[in-house]
Each structure stands twice: as C-alpha cells, then as structure tokens.
C-alpha positions in Angstrom: -22.4 11.7 12.9 -25.2 11.7 10.7 -25.8 15.4 11.4 -22.2 16.2 10.7 -20.2 15.7 7.4 -16.2 15.1 7.6 -13.8 17.2 5.2 -10.5 15.8 4.5 -7.2 16.7 2.7 -4.2 14.7 2.8 -0.3 15.8 2.4 1.8 12.9 1.0 5.5 13.2 1.6 7.1 10.7 -0.9 10.8 10.1 -0.7 12.3 9.9 -4.2 14.3 6.6 -5.4 17.4 8.5 -6.0 21.0 7.4 -5.1 22.0 11.1 -3.7 20.2 13.9 -2.0 18.4 16.6 -3.7 21.0 19.4 -3.3 24.3 17.5 -2.7 26.2 14.2 -3.6 25.5 12.2 -0.2 24.0 8.8 -0.1 20.4 8.3 0.6 20.6 4.4 1.4 18.6 3.6 4.6 20.0 2.4 7.6 23.6 3.6 7.5 25.2 4.6 10.9 23.9 8.0 12.6 25.6 11.1 10.6 27.7 8.9 8.5 26.0 10.3 5.2 26.5 14.1 5.6 28.5 16.9 4.0 29.2 20.7 4.4 26.2 21.2 1.9 23.3 19.1 3.7 24.6 20.2 7.2 24.5 24.1 5.9 27.9 24.9 6.4 29.0 28.6 5.9 30.4 29.0 1.9 28.5 26.0 0.4 26.0 26.1 -2.7 23.3 23.7 -3.2 23.1 21.9 -6.8 19.5 20.3 -7.9 19.8 16.6 -8.5 18.7 16.4 -12.0 17.3 12.7 -11.4 15.0 14.0 -8.6 13.5 16.8 -10.5 12.6 14.5 -13.5 11.0 12.0 -11.3 8.9 15.0 -9.7 7.7 16.0 -13.2 7.1 12.6 -14.1 4.8 12.1 -10.9 3.1 15.3 -11.8 2.1 14.3 -15.3 0.9 10.9 -13.9 -1.4 12.7 -11.6 -2.7 14.9 -14.4 -1.0 18.3 -13.1 -0.2 21.4 -14.9 3.7 22.2 -14.9 4.6 25.5 -13.8 6.2 27.8 -16.3 8.9 29.2 -14.0 10.5 26.6 -11.6 11.8 28.4 -8.5 12.5 27.4 -4.8 12.0 29.1 -1.5 13.2 28.9 2.1 11.1 28.0 4.8 12.5 29.2 8.0 12.0 27.4 11.2 14.1 26.6 14.3 14.2 22.9 15.3 17.1 20.6 16.3 16.8 18.4 13.3 17.4 21.4 10.7 20.6 22.1 10.9 20.4 25.3 8.4 17.5 26.7 10.4 15.5 26.6 6.8 14.5 24.0 4.5 14.5 24.4 1.0 11.2 23.9 -0.4 8.6 25.8 -3.1 6.0 28.1 -1.5 4.1 30.3 -4.2 4.8 28.6 -7.4 5.1 24.9 -6.7 6.5 22.7 -9.6 3.0 21.5 -10.5 -0.8 22.2 -9.6 -4.4 21.6 -10.6 -4.2 17.7 -10.9 -6.5 14.8 -9.7 -6.6 11.0 -8.9 -9.7 8.8 -9.4 -10.6 6.5 -6.8 -13.1 3.9 -6.3 -14.8 3.4 -3.2 -18.2 2.0 -2.2 -18.7 0.7 -6.1 -18.5 4.5 -7.2 -16.0 6.4 -8.8 -14.7 10.1 -7.5 -12.1 12.7 -8.6 -9.9 14.0 -5.8 -8.4 17.1 -7.0 -4.8 17.8 -6.2 -4.0 21.3 -5.2 -0.1 21.2 -5.5 2.9 19.1 -6.0 6.4 20.5 -5.0 9.8 19.3 -4.3 11.7 20.0 -1.2 14.6 18.3 1.0 13.7 16.4 4.0 15.2 17.0 7.8 16.8 15.3 9.9 15.6 12.8 12.8 15.3 13.1 16.5 15.6 9.9 18.5 14.6 10.3 22.0 15.9 7.9 25.0 13.0 7.2 27.3 13.8 7.8 31.3 17.2 9.4 30.7 16.0 12.8 29.5 18.3 12.7 26.2 17.6 13.3 22.8 20.1 12.6 19.9 19.8 13.7 16.2 20.9 11.9 13.0 21.4 14.4 10.2 21.6 11.3 7.3 17.9 12.3 6.3 18.8 16.0 6.2 18.6 16.8 2.4 16.9 13.6 1.2 14.5 14.4 -1.9 10.7 14.8 -1.0 8.0 15.0 -3.3 5.1 16.6 -1.3 1.7 16.0 -3.0 -1.1 17.9 -1.5 -4.8 17.2 -2.2 -7.8 19.4 -2.0 -10.3 18.9 0.9 -12.4 16.2 -1.4 -12.1 13.4 0.8 -15.5 12.8 2.6 -14.7 9.8 5.1 -11.8 7.8 6.5 -12.2 4.9 3.8 -12.1 7.2 1.3 -8.7 8.7 2.5 -7.0 5.4 2.8 -8.6 4.7 -0.7 -6.7 7.7 -1.9 -3.5 7.1 -0.4 -3.0 3.5 -1.9 -3.9 4.5 -5.4 -1.5 7.3 -4.9 1.2 4.5 -3.7 -0.1 2.5 -6.8 0.6 5.1 -9.1 4.1 6.1 -7.6 5.2 2.1 -7.7 4.1 2.0 -11.3 6.4 5.0 -12.1 9.2 3.5 -10.3 10.0 6.6 -8.7 9.9 5.6 -5.0 9.6 2.3 -3.1 6.9 3.9 -0.9 8.1 1.7 2.3 6.0 3.4 5.0 7.8 1.8 7.7 11.2 3.1 6.8 9.4 6.9 6.1 9.7 6.7 2.1 5.6 7.3 2.2 4.6 9.3 4.9 0.8 11.3 5.3 -0.2 14.1 7.2 -4.1 14.8 7.2 -6.2 17.7 7.8 -9.3 17.0 9.0 -12.9 19.1 10.0 -16.4 18.4 10.5 -19.2 20.8 9.9 -22.9 20.6 9.8 -24.4 18.5 7.2 -25.1 20.8 4.2 -23.2 23.9 5.5 -20.8 25.3 3.0 -17.7 26.8 5.3 -15.1 24.6 6.6 -15.0 24.2 10.2 -11.8 24.7 12.2 -9.2 21.8 11.2 -6.5 19.8 12.9 -3.4 18.3 11.4 -2.8 14.6 12.0 0.8 13.4 12.1 2.5 10.0 12.7 0.3 7.6 10.7 2.8 5.2 9.1 0.1 2.4 7.8 -3.2 2.6 5.9 -4.8 1.5 9.0 -3.1 4.0 11.1 -4.7 6.7 8.3 -8.1 5.1 8.9 -8.1 4.8 12.6 -6.6 8.4 13.2 -9.1 10.1 10.9 -12.0 8.2 12.7 -10.9 9.0 16.2 -10.5 12.8 15.1 -13.9 13.1 13.5 -15.6 11.8 16.6 -13.5 13.9 18.8 -14.5 17.0 16.8 -18.3 16.1 16.9 -18.4 15.4 20.7 -16.8 19.0 20.8 -19.6 20.7 18.9 -22.3 18.7 20.7 -21.2 20.0 23.9 -20.9 23.4 22.5 -17.0 23.7 22.9 -14.7 25.5 20.6 -12.3 23.7 18.3 -9.1 25.2 18.3 -6.6 24.5 15.2 -4.0 22.4 16.3 -1.4 19.7 15.3 -1.9 16.5 16.9 0.0 13.1 16.8 -1.3 9.9 16.1 -0.9 7.4 19.4 -0.9 3.8 17.9 -0.8 2.1 21.0 -3.5 3.8 22.7 -5.4 4.4 19.7 -5.9 8.3 20.2 -4.6 11.7 18.8 -2.6 13.5 21.2 -2.0 17.4 21.3 1.7 18.2 19.6 1.5 21.7 19.1 -0.8 24.7 18.0 -0.8 25.0 14.3 1.8 27.5 12.6 0.4 29.6 10.1 2.1 30.2 6.3 3.5 33.5 7.6 5.1 32.2 10.6 7.7 30.4 8.1 8.7 33.6 6.7 9.2 32.0 3.1 11.5 34.1 0.7 13.1 32.9 -2.7 16.2 30.8 -2.4 19.2 33.0 -3.5 21.4 30.1 -4.4 18.9 28.3 -6.5 18.6 30.6 -9.8 14.7 30.1 -11.1 14.2 28.4 -14.6 11.9 27.3 -17.2 11.3 23.5 -18.5 11.4 23.2 -22.1 7.8 22.1 -23.4 9.4 19.4 -25.6 11.0 18.1 -22.7 7.6 17.6 -20.6 6.1 16.3 -23.9 8.9 13.7 -24.1 8.3 12.4 -20.1 4.4 12.5 -20.7 5.1 9.9 -23.6 7.3 7.7 -21.4 4.9 7.2 -18.8 3.9 3.5 -18.1 0.5 1.8 -18.0 -0.7 3.2 -14.8 -2.9 1.1 -12.5 -6.5 2.2 -13.7 -5.7 1.6 -17.4 -4.3 -1.7 -16.4 -7.4 -2.9 -14.3 -9.6 -1.6 -17.3 -7.3 -4.0 -19.4 -7.2 -6.7 -17.2 -11.2 -6.7 -16.9 -11.4 -6.4 -20.9 -8.5 -9.0 -22.1 -8.7 -11.6 -19.1 -12.6 -11.5 -18.1 -11.7 -11.0 -14.5 -14.3 -8.9 -12.4 -13.4 -5.6 -11.0 -12.6 -6.6 -7.4 -10.0 -9.2 -8.7 -8.5 -7.0 -11.4 -8.5 -4.1 -8.5 -6.6 -6.4 -6.3 -4.0 -7.5 -8.8 -3.4 -3.9 -10.3 -3.0 -2.4 -7.0 0.5 -3.7 -6.7 2.8 -3.4 -9.7 5.1 -6.5 -8.9 1.8 -8.7 -8.4 0.3 -7.4 -11.8 3.5 -8.5 -13.4 3.5 -11.7 -11.8 0.1 -12.4 -12.8 0.8 -11.5 -16.3 4.1 -13.8 -16.4 2.0 -16.7 -14.7 -0.6 -16.6 -17.6 1.9 -17.5 -20.3 2.4 -20.5 -18.6 -1.1 -21.5 -17.0 -4.1 -20.1 -18.9 -6.6 -19.4 -16.3 -6.6 -16.2 -15.0 -9.6 -16.6 -12.4 -7.3 -19.3 -10.5 -4.3 -17.4 -10.9 -6.2 -14.3 -9.3 -7.5 -16.4 -6.5 -4.1 -17.8 -5.5 -2.6 -14.2 -5.6 -4.9 -12.5 -3.5 -5.6 -15.8 -1.0 -2.8 -17.9 0.0 0.1 -16.1 -1.7 -1.2 -12.4 -0.3 -1.2 -14.2 3.1 2.2 -15.5 3.2 3.3 -12.2 1.9 1.5 -10.2 4.3 2.6 -12.5 7.3 6.2 -12.1 6.2 5.9 -8.4 5.4 7.6 -8.9 2.1 6.8 -8.0 -1.4 6.6 -10.9 -4.2 9.8 -9.5 -6.0 11.7 -10.5 -2.8 10.8 -13.9 -2.4 12.2 -16.8 -4.3 8.7 -17.9 -5.6 8.5 -17.4 -9.4 5.6 -17.3 -11.9 6.9 -20.7 -12.9 6.3 -22.3 -9.9 2.5 -21.1 -9.6 1.9 -22.0 -13.0 3.4 -25.6 -12.0 1.6 -26.0 -8.7 -2.0 -25.0 -10.6 -1.1 -27.8 -13.1 -0.4 -30.2 -10.6 -4.1 -29.8 -9.2 -5.6 -29.4 -12.8 -4.2 -32.7 -13.9 -5.2 -34.1 -10.4 -1.7 -35.3 -9.3 -2.6 -33.4 -5.7 -5.2 -31.6 -4.1 -6.0 -28.0 -3.7 -5.2 -28.7 0.2 -2.0 -30.4 -0.6 -0.7 -27.5 -2.6 -1.5 -25.2 0.0 0.4 -27.2 2.5 3.6 -27.1 0.2 3.1 -23.6 -0.8 5.4 -22.1 2.0 8.3 -24.5 1.3 8.1 -23.5 -2.2 8.6 -19.7 -0.8 11.4 -20.6 1.4 13.3 -23.1 -0.8 12.4 -21.6 -4.6 12.2 -25.0 -5.9 10.0 -26.8 -8.3 6.6 -28.1 -6.6 7.1 -31.0 -8.7 10.2 -31.9 -6.8 8.8 -31.4 -3.6 5.9 -33.5 -4.6 8.3 -36.3 -5.5 10.5 -36.0 -2.3 7.8 -36.4 -0.1 6.0 -39.0 -2.1 2.6 -37.4 -2.3 0.1 -38.0 -4.5 -3.5 -37.8 -4.9 -5.6 -41.1 -3.9 -7.8 -41.9 -6.8 -8.3 -45.4 -6.5 -12.1 -46.1 -5.1 -10.8 -49.5 -3.3 -8.1 -47.8 -1.6 -10.6 -45.2 -0.5 -13.3 -47.8 0.5 -11.7 -48.4 4.0 -11.4 -45.0 4.9 -14.9 -44.0 3.9 -16.2 -47.0 5.9 -14.3 -45.9 9.1 -15.6 -42.2 8.7 -19.3 -43.7 8.4 -18.8 -45.9 11.1 -17.7 -43.3 13.6 -20.3 -40.4 12.2 -23.8 -41.9 12.6 -25.2 -39.0 13.4 -24.1 -37.4 10.1 -25.3 -40.3 8.2 -28.9 -39.6 9.8 -28.7 -36.0 9.3 -28.3 -36.4 5.6 -31.0 -38.5 5.0 -33.0 -36.0 6.8 -32.0 -33.6 4.2 -29.3 -31.7 5.5 -26.8 -31.4 2.5 -24.1 -30.0 5.1 -23.6 -33.4 6.5 -22.4 -34.7 3.2 -19.7 -31.7 3.1 -18.8 -32.6 6.9 -18.3 -36.4 5.7 -15.9 -35.5 2.6 -14.0 -33.3 5.0 -13.3 -36.3 7.7 -12.3 -38.4 4.9 -9.8 -35.6 3.6 -8.4 -35.3 7.1 -7.7 -38.9 7.4 -5.8 -39.2 4.2 -4.1 -36.0 5.3 -5.6 -34.3 2.0 -4.6 -36.7 -0.5 -7.8 -38.2 -1.0 -9.6 -36.9 -4.7 -12.3 -35.1 -3.3 -14.7 -35.7 -6.4 -14.3 -39.3 -6.0 -14.8 -39.2 -2.3 -17.9 -37.2 -2.9 -19.2 -39.7 -5.4 -18.8 -42.9 -3.3 -20.2 -41.3 0.1 -23.3 -40.2 -2.0 -23.7 -43.8 -3.3 -23.2 -45.2 0.0 -25.5 -42.9 1.7 -28.4 -43.1 -0.7 -28.1 -46.9 -0.7 -26.4 -47.5 -4.0 -23.1 -49.5 -2.8 
C-alpha cells in the first residue's frame, strides 16, 4: 500500500427527529406494523400534493450552519427518477443543482493532528421504503412506512485519506448531530446511514482513480473494515494490471468482504427535473442569523472548555465530549464530587463497558450523576475499596438506588483494622514462599502479587494501602 494513496468521500444520510414525515402527516415512529404509517401523499396516489415539513426544514438549516455551510439563496426541490419496488411514486423528491447548503467543513483529530474535511453539499430529501426478503422461498415484501421519512444527505469532498480518518469524520458528524438534537443517529434503526466512495491512485498522482461506492455499513467498525477491504482490493487489481470498473458494492459483515450490487448509475440516469408541486422559495437572512445564534455549544468547543476549565487531557476531554449525554453527566457529577479526573476515568472505563455491553445510552439507564458522586465519595473516604465499587456498579444501574444503601444492605465495609488483616496476611505469606523470595531478590511485582492475594481472600474489602504497608514491614523484617 506504500506506493498508493487512498481517496475517500462519504455520503451520510441522517433521519431528522420529527414526529411526521417530510411531505405529509404520517408518523415517523420506528417499529410500527408494516405499511401502517402511510397515506395517499407518501404512497404517491393521483391528485395529491406534498407540503414541506417546517420543522424538518429548520433542522436542516440548523445542521448546515453547524457544519460551517453557506445556505442557498433560492431553495428548490427536484424529482430524482428511478424504478424500484420500494419507491411507490417511481421518483424521489430530493435536491439536485441547488442543494440546501454547500461549501462547509468538519474538523477532525486523527493521530494527534487536526484536519479539515470539506463538505460539498447538504440537501433535504425523502426516504424510500424497505424491502424484506424471505430466503429460500423466493419472496420479497415491501414496507412503505419509511417512504417519506425526512432525510438530510451530507456529502463530503474526497478529502479523507484512510479508513480511520473516515471513521473519525463520521463519529464527529454524529456528535454534532446529537448536540444539535436533530437526530438520534441510531445506526441500528437506520437513523444514520453511510455510503462511501473510494478509489486509489499511485502516490503523488493528481488525478483520481476509478471509484467504487460502498453501501450497507451500519457501524463505525463496518465503515473502517469495508474501506480497508476495498482499498486492498483496488491495489491488488492495479498491481495485476487489471481494470477497475465503477460499480456499487455491498459490505458483507459475515464474510468481511464487499460484493457486487450493480454497476454505478450516472447522474443523467436519474433524469432530474424541478419538482412542479413545490414552489421555489427564499429564506430570510434574519431567520438564518437567528438560527445561527441559537446553535448550542458543539463538541470541539466543549472539548476545549473541558481542557481549560477542568484540567483534563486531550484524550479524556475527547472521550467525554464525543457523546452529549456523557458530557452532561460529567458536568452534573462534578457539581457533587470535585475530582474531574476520577469522574472521567469511571465514565470512560467501567461505566462505558456496561453501556457498550448493554447497547444503551446513559440517558436510558437508572444510573444518575448523584449515584456516581456518592460511589466515588465512598471510595475517597475509604468506606469501600475501588474493587467493591466496581462490583456493586451493575446493581446500581439495575436498581437505580443509592450506593450507600447497597453497601449497608450487603454489609460491605473496608477492612482497615491491622489486627484483623494480620491473620489473612499470615496465611498469604505462608502459601506464597516463592513470592517472598522473589521480593527479597528485588522483584517489586512480587509485592503487588501478594497484595492481590490478600484482596482476593478478603473479597476486595481489605484497605490496599494498609495491606501494602503491613506486607512491606513483614517482608523487610520490621514486624
């Protein structure tokens, strides 16, 4: 790969967080019975007229401004014509030559370096339906509930140079959208989808190579893996002297490969023309300025503030501010327990592990900032050990009750009495003669091992500091 460079552009499709569809009043709620959220407008029956959802439009403007874009002087919609079973009208209302916004950028950090990824365009459109295939029976079903869902398409310039940069760009975009509260960005439910255009070229060459479009990537990991696979495929073809064909390919998660879907359509294949049922209009500059002033603090700005105000490192600040709910949780906790680093460690460590394991956001749990503050205070005052705190953490998540109450009900307390610890330490020393010899030979890790054995025997309740002091004295012949 050293002789070649990768060129990537991403197209993100974002479902806007509205209660009704973009051109009709049907519900956008996920998981409804198939074809239960449809009407003559979204099904494209004769004699109907679309009406633009104002909230969806304002969300689109808000997002475009947060992405440093310029808003188009005249807003118009177009018909994108193609024939597919999940498109009942045989055209999609979208935007073509005059997208809602253009010439923006997102700043990402990768490998300790900042980079601007330019945004070509941001446009508003309606989603198509969903095909459900039944393997082995030769049957396919179509659900039109998604037809007419408001989508914002965000297209980057081919400024992305690696799969890792692509993932970083998409994560930064997701953070911005969540901070704006314009989408829940749930990739599993299709609220945030991503297509990628990728090509490779000999390093130093100016012209772009033949691209492939990748679809069906529903996680950040899938984006990285699919781009990595496709880049290697292109390089192998070029090294063999074979021709790369422009095509659309699907990512097969199970096989970890891309597979041919179809040869790529060109823009003229869609026969775009202006949507006759939606009149072009302008947006008052004062309204745009008002929306711009209403923008919240965005992830990069919050990261800088966390570093300056709380003394956090770049990594910790980045992890905390990537997710709006986590950053808010952090700031609520710090009002109750003033130790930013300890809070950050727990949020990015054990708490993140539980959230990942349960595939849930912190806002959907019973775990509150007051619980974390109380738990950290119990460790700080040496009423419980860190190990004990980690053991009761899942129960706090499950029951949503005070850590003190759990500690009291379970009879948990840290053993700090030297006399009580002495007999346990005697047992450990008697059972681990080799570790004693190792310590006397200068192997410091032997002491750590012995402390661990005491903690194991006391089920994590021994005060590690006191255990450490007693062991040192015993090993060095001081008592």
